[in-house]
N, C-alpha and C positions, 0 to 999 in steps of 0.2 A: 447193798454192800458193793464196794468197788475195790478191785486189786490195785493198790496204789504204789507198791514197792518198785516196780519197774519204771513207773512214771517219775518217781523221785530220783531214781538212778539216772534217768534220762535228763532230769533237770541238773543233776550234778555234772553231767558231761557238757552242759551248755556253757560252763565257764563263768557263772555268776560270782558275786562277791558276798561274803558273809562277815558280819560284825558281832562279836560276843562281848562279854564283860559284865552283864547283869546277872547276878546270882541271888538266890534266896534260900533260906532254911526255914521250914515250917510255914512261913507266910511272908508276903512281901508285896511292895508296890512296884510295878514295872512300867517304865516309860516306853511307849511305842509310837512316839511322835514321828519317828522316821518311817514308820509303816503303820499308819492308823487303820483301824478296822471299822467298817460300817456294818453293824450288827443289827439285822432286821430293821433297816432304815434309819438307824441312829449311829452317828459317827463318834468314835472314841479314840483318844490318844494315850490312854492309860489302862492297865489291867491290874487287878488285885487278886493275887493267888494265895491259896492256903491249903493245908492238909489237915483233915480231921476225921478220925475213925476210918482210916483206909479210903477216904474220899477226897479227891482233888477238886477244888472249886476255882473257877476262873470268872471273876466278876468285873463289871465295867463301871458301876456307880458306887464304888467304895467297897470295903471289905464286907464279906457276907455276914449278915446277922439275922438270926431267926426272927421271923415276923416282919421284917423290913423288906419292902418291895425293891427288887433289884433286877438287873439284867445279868444273868449268870449262866455258865455251862458247868454242870457237875458230871464227874465220871469216877469210877472206881480206880484207885491208884495203887493197889497192892501194898507193898511195904515201902513205897517211895515216901520220902519226907523232905526232899530238897530238890532244887533244880536251878535252871538258868535260862537266859534268853539270848538268842542270836537272831539277827535279821538277815535274810537272804534277799539280795536285791538283783532283779533281772526282769526285763520285759518278757511277759508270756503272751504272745500274740493271740488274738481271737482265732478260733479254729484249731487250737492246739489239742493235744490229747486230753487235757483237763476239760476243755470245752466240749469235746465229743462225749466225755463221760458224764458231764453235767450240762445237758442241753439248755437249761434256763440261764446258764452263765453266758452273758453276751459281751461283757467288757473285757478288755485286755488286762492281764495280771501285771502288777507293779512290784510286789514284794511279798515275802512270806515271813511271819514271825515263828521261829522254831523254839519250842520250849521242851527240852529234855528233862524227864523226871527220874531221879536217882534215889537209891537207898543210902543208909549211913555208911556203907562200904564204897560209895561212889559208883556202884554198879548201875548202869542204865536199865531202867525197867520199861518206861514208855516214852514216846515222843508225841507231843501235841503241836499241831501246826495251825496257824491262822493266816489265811492268804488274803491279801488286799487286791481286789479286782474293781477298783473305783467305788461305785455305789453298791457293789456286791462284795460278798466275802465267802470263803470256804473254810470248813473245819476238817482237819485230817488227824487221825489217831493211828499210831503204830505201836505194837507191843514187841519188846525184844524177843527174838526167836527162842531164847532159853526159857521163857515163861509160857509153857504150853497149857497150863491150867488156869490162866488168868482171863476170865471173861470180863468184858468192859460194859458197864451200864452207863450210857450217855443220856443226859437230860438238859436240853436247852430251854431256858426260861426267859420270858419277857415280863417285867413288872411282877415277878414271882409266880407267873403262870406258865406251865409247860406248853411249849409250842412244837417241840420235837423231842421224842423219847424213844430210845432204841437200845436193845441189849445185843452186844456183839460177842460172838464166840471167839475164844483165843485163836482158833485156826484162822479166823477172819482178820483179827487185829495183828496177828503175826505177819500177815501179808500187807495190811494197811487198809484203812477205810477212809473215805472222803465224803463229805456231804455239804450241801449248800445251806448257809445260814443267812441268806439274803431275804429281804421281804419289805413290806410296808406296814406302817402303823396308822390307824385312824380310829379316833374315839375309843382308845384303849383296847382295840382289837388288832391282832397281827395277821397279815395276809402274806402268803408265799408269793415270790416273784413270778410274774407271767401267769397269774391266775385271776379268775373272775368268780366272785362269790355273790350269789343272789339271795335276797331276803323277800320271800313271798308276802310277808305281813306288811311290808312297806312298798313293795313293787320297785325295789331299788337293787342295783348291782354295784359291787365295789370291784374295781379293776386295779390290780397292782402291776405296774409296769417295771421294766428292767432298771429304771433309775431310782426305784424305791419310792415312787410317788403314787399314792392311792387316789383314785378318782371315783366319785359316786355318780352313777348313771341312773336317771329315773326311767324306769321301764314304761311308764305311762307318758302320754303326750301332754303338752302344756295345758290342754283343756280337759284332761282326764284325771280321774281320781282312783286310787287303789282301793280294791274291795277287801283287802286283807288276806286274799288267797292266791295272790299272784296275778289276778285278772284286773283289768282297768275298764272303767266306764267313763263316758262323756259326762263331765260335771264341771260347770264353770259359772262365774258370777260377773255381772255388770252392775255398777252403781252409778246412779245419776242423782246429783245433789247440787243445788244452786244452778250455776251454768256449766258445771263440770260433769263430763261423762268419763268415768273410769272404766275402760273397756276390759275385755276378758284376758288380755295379756298385761294389764296394769298401765297402759298408756293413757294419759289424760288429754282429753279434747275439750276445749272451752267454747261453748256456743256464744257467739258475739252479738246476736240479734234476738228478735222476738218472733221467730218463725217456728214452723213445725218440722220435725226431722224424724227419719226412720231410725229407731234404736236397734231393733232386731228385725231383719228381713225374713222372707219366706223360706230361706234355705234350711232352717231347723225343722219347722213344720210347714209343709207346702200350703199355700193359701192363707197364711196367718202372719200378721205383722204387728209389731209393737212400736207405737209412735210416741214422741214426746213433744209437747207444745210449750214454748218458753215465752215469758213476759217480763217486762220491767216491773220494779216496785218503787222504792223511794228514789232511786237514781235512774236516769234515762239510759245510762251506758253500762248497766249491769243487769243481766237477765237471770231469771229463775225458772226452774221447772214448775209449770202451773198445773198441767194435767197429763195423764197417760191414757192413750187410746189403744184399745185392742181391736184390730181390724180383721174381719174374716171375709173371705171371698165367697164362701158357700156355707150358709146363705150370706148375702151381701149386707152385713150389719156391722155396727160399731158400738163398742162398749167403752164408755169414758169414765175414768177414775179422776175425781176432781177434789179441789180443796173443800174442807168442811165435811169430808166423808161421803160426799154425794156420788152416786153411781148412776149413770144414764145409759139406757139401751136406745140408741138413736136419740129421739127427743123425749123418751119416757124415763122418768125417775124411778129407780128400783128401790124397794124397801128391803134392806138386808140386815142380818144379825150374825152372830157367831157361828151359826150352822151353815154349811155350804149349800148354796142354791145353784143348780145347774141351769145355765141359760145358753142355748145353742152350743152345748158341749163344753162351755167354760164354767168351771166351778167358782162361784163368787161368794165372798163372806166379808163381814166387817166387824171389827171389835176395837178395843182401846188402842191397839197398835196401828190401826189404819185399815185400808182396804186390800183384800187379797183376791187375786185372779189366777187361775191355773187351768191350762189346757194340755191334755195328753193325747198324743196321736202318733201312730207308727213307732211306738216304743220310746218316743221322745216326749219330754215334758218341759213346758215353759211356765215358771212360777213367778208372779209379779206381786210385790208388796209395796204399796204406796201410802205414805202417811200425810200427804199434802205438801211435803217438802222434799223427801228423798224417795227415790224408786230403787228397789233392789230386784234385779231380774236374774233369776236362778234357772239354769238350763241343764238338763240331764238326758242321757240316752245311752244305748248299748255301745256306741263307738264314736270316736271323734268325728265331728263334721264341721264344715265351714260355717261361720256366722257372719251374716251381712249386716249392714247398718253401722251406726256409730259405736255400737257395742262390740263389733267384730274386730278382727285383727288385720284387716286390709288397709292399704294406704290410699283408699278412695278419697278424693278431695271432699271437704265438707259440703260444698255447694251441690254436689251430686247426691247427697243424702237428704237434701231438703224436700219436703213433701208439699207440693203445690196446693193440694186440697185443704190443708190445715195451716196455710201461711197467708195471713191477711195482707192486702195491698200495703206496700210501704213498710212491711215488717223488717226488711233488711236494711233500712236506713240506719246509719251509724251516728251516734251522739258522743259528745265528749264533755261531761260535766266537770265543773271545777273540783280540784282535789279536796278531800275532807281533811282539814287541818287538825282535827281531833284524833286522827288515827295515828298510832305509833306502830310502824311496821315491825320494828325490832321486837316489841312486846308481843305482837301478833304471831311472829315466827316462833318465839319461845312457847307460846300457847299451843300452836299447832304441833310442835315437836314433842308434846307430851305423849303422842301416840307411840313413841319409841321407849317410853318409860313404863314402869309398873303403875297400875295393873294391866295397862294395854299391851305390854310386852308379851303377855301370855298368848296373844294372837299373832305375834310377829312372824312366827314360823309357818303360820297357816295363811295369813293374808298380809301381803307386803304393805307396810304403812306409808311408804314414800309417796305413792300417788295421792293418798288421802291428805297427807301433809301439804303436798303441792297445791291441791285444790283448795284447801283451807287457807293457806297463805295468800294465794292469788286473789281470793274473794275478799278476805277480811283486811287486806292491805289497801283495799279500794272502797269497800262498802262498810258502813258502820255496824258494829256488833249489837244489833237490836233484833227484836222479834225472835229471840232464841237462837239466832244464827251462830253465835259463838260456840254453842254446844252441839249444833246440828252436825258438823263434820265429825266430831268425836262419836256421836251417837250412830252416824252412818257406818263408821268403821266397826263399832261394836256389833251392830245388827248384821253387817256383812259376815263377820267372823262367826256369829252364832248360826246364821242360816247356811253358810257354806261348809263350815267345819264342826258345827255343834259344840263350840267352845264358848263358855260364858265368862265374861270379864267381870270379876267381882269388885264391888264397891267403887266403881269408876266415878259415879256421881258424887260420892263423898270426897274423893280425891280432887275433883274439879269444881265442886260447889255448884254443879249443874242440878236442875230440878230433880228431886228424888223420884218423881213419876215421869216416865217418858212423855215428852211434849205432845199433847193432843188437844191443846187449849182451843184450837180452831174447829174442833169437831162440831158439826151441826150449825156452824156459822157460815152461811152461804152469801158470798159477795158477788157483785155484778162483774161484768167483763172489764169495767173501768176501775175496779177496786181489787184489793188483795187483803187477806186476813193478816193483821199485824197487831202490834201493841203500842198504844199511846203511853201507857204506863205498864210496867212489868206485871204480868199476871192478869191483865185486863184486855183481852183481845177484842178487836172491832174491825170493821171494814174501812180501810184507809184508801185514799186516792192514789192511783198509779201516777207516776211522775209526768208522763207525757200528757195524759188526760188533764191533770190539774194545771199544767203550765200555761195553757191558753187563758184560763180564767184568772190565775194569779197575776199574769201580766196586766190584765184589765182591772185588777182589784175587785173582782166580781165573784159572786157565789154561784153563778150559773148563767143561763141564757138571758138575752134582753126580753123586756116585756112583749108579750104577744097580744096584739089588739085585734078584736073583731068588732062587728057592729054592736055597740052598747055593752061590751064585755071586755074583760082583760084577764090575762093569766101570767104568772111568773113561775118558771121552772128552775130549781136550784139543785145542785148536787149535794146529797146528804153528807158525803164524805168531806166536802169543803166546809159545811156547817160544823161538823164534828171536829174538824181541825181547829175551829175557834171555840170549842166547848159549847156549842149551841145544839140543844136537843130539839129537833124539829117538832116533837110531840107537844112541846110547851108553847109553840108559836100559834098565833091566830091573827085574823084581820081586825078591823075596827069592831066588828061584831065578833065577840069571843066564840060564838058557836061555829064560826067559819074557820076550820082548821085545814092543815095541809093533807094532801093525799100522796102516799109514796107508791111508786111503781115497784112491785116486788121483783121484777126482772132487772131493771136498770138502776134502782135505788135513787131515782130522781124524784124530788119533792116539788109538788105543784100547788100553788095558791091561785084561786080564780074567783071571779064574781061576774054576774051578768044581770040583765034587766029583771029576771025572775027572782034572783037572790042577790041583792045588792051588797050584803055583808057589811053594811055601814058605809058604803061608798059615798063620798062627798061629791056632788055634782055642782060645778061652777060654770058660769057663763059670762062672756064679755061680748063685745061687739062682733067678734069674728071667730070665737071659739066656744066649744063645749068641752069641758074637762071632767073626766071621771078619775077620782083620786082615792086610793086606799093605802093603808099602812100595815106592814107586817110587824108585829110586836110580840114580845114574850109575855106570857101570863105571869102575873105577879105572884110568884110562888117561891118561897125560901126553903132551904134544906131542913132547917130545924126551928123556924120561927124567928131566929135572930140573925142567922147568917145566910148568905146566898152565894153559890158557886157558879151560877149561870151568868154569862155575859149579857149585858143589856142589848136589846135588839130594837131597832127602829128603822125599818126599810120602807121608804115611800115608793110607790109605783103608780103610774097613771097613764091614761090614754086621752088623746084629744082629737078633735076633728076640725076640718075646714082650714087648718093652717099646717104648714109643713114642720113647724117647730113649736115646742112648748115654752111659755114664758111664765116664770114664777111670779106670783103676786107678793111674795115676801120681799122685804127690803133687806139690804145688807150694808153695814158700815164700810166705808172705804178704808178707814184706818182705825187701829185699836185705840189710839189716842192722838191728840194734836198738841204739840208743844212748840212754843216760840219764846225768844228772849225779848223782853220789852224794856223800853227806857221812858220814864215819865218824870220829867223835871230832874230832881236830884235822886230819884229812886231807879235802880236797875233790878229787875226781877224776872223770873221765869214764870210763864203762864201756861197752864195745862188744862185742856178740856177732855174729859172722858165721859163715856156713856155706859150705863149699867142696866141690867134687867131686873134688879131688885132694889127696894127702898133702902135697904141697909147698905147698898153700894159695895157688895162683896164680889159680885160676878160681873166682871168687865165684859162688855160686848166686843167679841173678836171680829176681825174682818170676815171670818167664815161663819159667823153666827147668823142664822136665819131669824129675822124679826118679822112677825106678821103685821099686816096693816091693823091699825087701831090698837096696837099693843102698847101698854104703858112702859115708857122708858124714862130713866133718870139721867140728867146731865149734870156733872159736877165740874166746877171751875175752881182750880186751885192755883195758888201762887207760891213761889219759893223765893226767899230773899227779902221779904218785907217784915217789918217789926209791927205786929198788930197792936202794940201799945201806942204806936204813933199814927199808923194809917190803917184803914180798912178798905176792902174792895166793894164797890157798888156796881151791881149789874144794871146798867141804865136801860138797855134794850136788847132784845133778841128777836130775830126775824128770819124767815126762810125765803129763798129765791130759787128760780129754776136755772140760774146762771151762776158761775163762780163769782161774779162781781157782786159785792154787797148792794150795789145800786141797780140791780136787775129790774126790769120793768114789771115782772110778775113777782109780787111780794106778799108774804103772809106774816103778820105780827104775832109773836107769842108773848113778849114782854115789852111794855112801853113805859117810859118814865119810872122804871124800877118795879112796876106792878104787872101782874098777869093780865092778859087780854081778857076783858070781861065777856067777850063774845065766845070765848073758847073755854068751856068749863073743865076741860081736861088739864089745863095748865095750872101748876102749883109752884110757887116760889118760896123758898125757905132760906133763912140765914142771910138775906141780902143786906149788905152794909153792916154786918155784925162781926166780921172777922176778915181774915185774908183769903177765905174761900167761901163759896156758897154753891147751892145747887137748885135746880128746878126740874119739874117733870111735866111730861105731856104725852099724848097718845100719837103714835106714828101716823103719817099720812103721805099722800102724794098729790101733786097738782092734777086736777081734773082734766082729762083729755091729753095728758102728757105722760110719756114714759121716760122722760129725761131724769137725770139725777136731781136730787134735792140738796140744797146747800143751806146750812144753818150758820147764822152769823150772830155774834154777841159783841156789844159795845160795853166796855167796862171803864170805870173811873176810880181814881183813888181819892179818899176823903180823910182829912186829918181828924183824929178822934177827939181833939180838945174841944170841939164845938158840941160833941154829943148829939149832932143832928145829921148823922150819916145815913141811918136806916130809913128807907122810904116808908111812908104811912099810906097804906092802901085800904080803901073802904069798899063795901059792896056796891056795885054799880057805878061808882065814881072813884077816882083816885086823885090824890093830891100829893105832891112831893114836898116833904119838909125842906125848909131852906137850909139843906145840909151843907151847901157849898159856900156859905157866907164867909167862913174863915179861910177856906182854900178852894180854889177852883182848878181842877186838873186841866192844864193847857194841852196835854198830850194823851187823850183817851186811848185805851187799847181796843183793838178790834181782832177777834179770833173767829175762825170759821171751821165747820165740820160738814162733811158731805156724806150722803147715803145714796145707794143706787137701788133701782127696782129689780 
């Protein structure tokens, strides 16, 4: 209660101005634009007044109606049923008597709305005043001195809820009472000016300042969590997924290389560090977390959590299950979610969950402590967090692969932004989604969405929310069409250091080649290392992941001897074929004047998937070793050209002449320049013409011979066909269709000149014969040949000559 009468009298003496003219009976709407009121943080320029059952109501959000939320002031009004409004305008400086009576009043006064309440006889019963003090306001009530038995019950409400309620005796109101109706609003709650209200269940405090602004202050530190009783404990989370490290304050650090880094230093638990080792996968310029290492100083041991669910203590593989196993104070377990490691010491606990793709590092303790490493909140340069022991030579080399044209970054961004939508939004108040969205976008705008990577960042956010805040995101996999079971498809699939677990087809995991490892072999179009030769033995080592890239299953491969199969190194996954003098595996040994050659072939076993179809690529890989000469010379021959064609002119006929060689009698398979032909292999040569009318003329192959020089008249000559007939001394020569049409062919077994490694040149002489004589086809007999007088009617004065060459 405050004696207000003298102060009001003092205001009257200050010489301010007053404006009247607004009156009401029973109820009314009053314009206070010239003196607006900020009532508990909300500014209004109208009031709605009414009398009902001896109660006077003054509301700000429309006329009072039962059951409707409103900002109102109620007070008993006696017999009053009408009133008016006048505005008193005068600066009331800070520090005035009003400010001394209301210490929370800090702003200067600007004006006062004066509302006198009268009865039907125009007798003044009460006066209500609303004072404008900027962002603050005051309420004053004075009862006329003639009403000594009129007690006043005042009730100030916000949204229909009482925030101030007081009964004043008539002796008090006859003098005058004044109160502060300033404050702040936040989430439906009203706070008095210059007050602080704490909530122990959330460890937060709301501060309401003089300007009517409410500020929420977290009583726990950024790495602490409220216990629900006003106390805070150290509890924070770090997420590592792909190349992104989302530290304890939500900052994202992207690892640009393939080195090892300290994730959590020994500041949390002395003598204990958590390390992360990164490697490339399908691209050389994008890294992924490959393993997590827990390093203890006492004893000096390392526990490595790796892809496939493998856990190693130094070099020893541990067998784990869902039950915790304590190893040097570290609790270790493994289930369908991945591998879990937890160490508690000095009241602090570090909990690590690693599923082969994402590591969640959860830290708790009695009070906030500094966190070192990439997970910490320091600004230490990335290079200073590198761990030399777990960084291979050259791991810091930077690469820049060509951009993937199949990636649409706009669609990728939309996908990653799903973390702000339902059902993920249930976690947004607990875990900030922005760092996870940034990590998702940064990776998927550069790296293809394969191997489950598209869902990996969403799953990392869901798991972080569950582990840190115990909040479950319902049905997120249905919303995103991600696999209904958390991705653990690589469990128990252990890849070598040069491989990673990925998918060639969705749902079919296998060990794939790392990009840097594979690049040196792909440049050479090879599956692995060159042939290794020792005395009377040879071996070939190939990378199994390169074979699988070509859909080759090494277990189906063998050498010439089907019993000789490949051996795979369980650590490196390199596949080796070998033979030696004790086990030749069907090796073919060849000798010439200066060499001994050991040759074998890697081939695929003739096995079909269902008897009718086959999904394995054909394999035929020759490898050999030779001795006494620095280079290998193949004994196979190779055609220099796929076909020989030339335009011919013979008398009145112009035509095209073509010579082709085939490996089959049906002449379906043309011998290409890169087709290997073995010595003594039967080949067919066809000579065709284009532009001749076979009803008029036919082609007669007069002779074919081979020389060791391009010239048909070379000194070294071997005849295949003479006078239209096969050389009787060479039983491999067969001539068919000669002189019967505009094309014909012959066959013979391939050869080379003895003692010569030079090219062999085949020449054929052809003549045209007029068919009217019916004497064009040569007649050849066993042992002797004679040519019918086919040319009596017409003798070709311009015989054609065509040549083809092959090389050794």
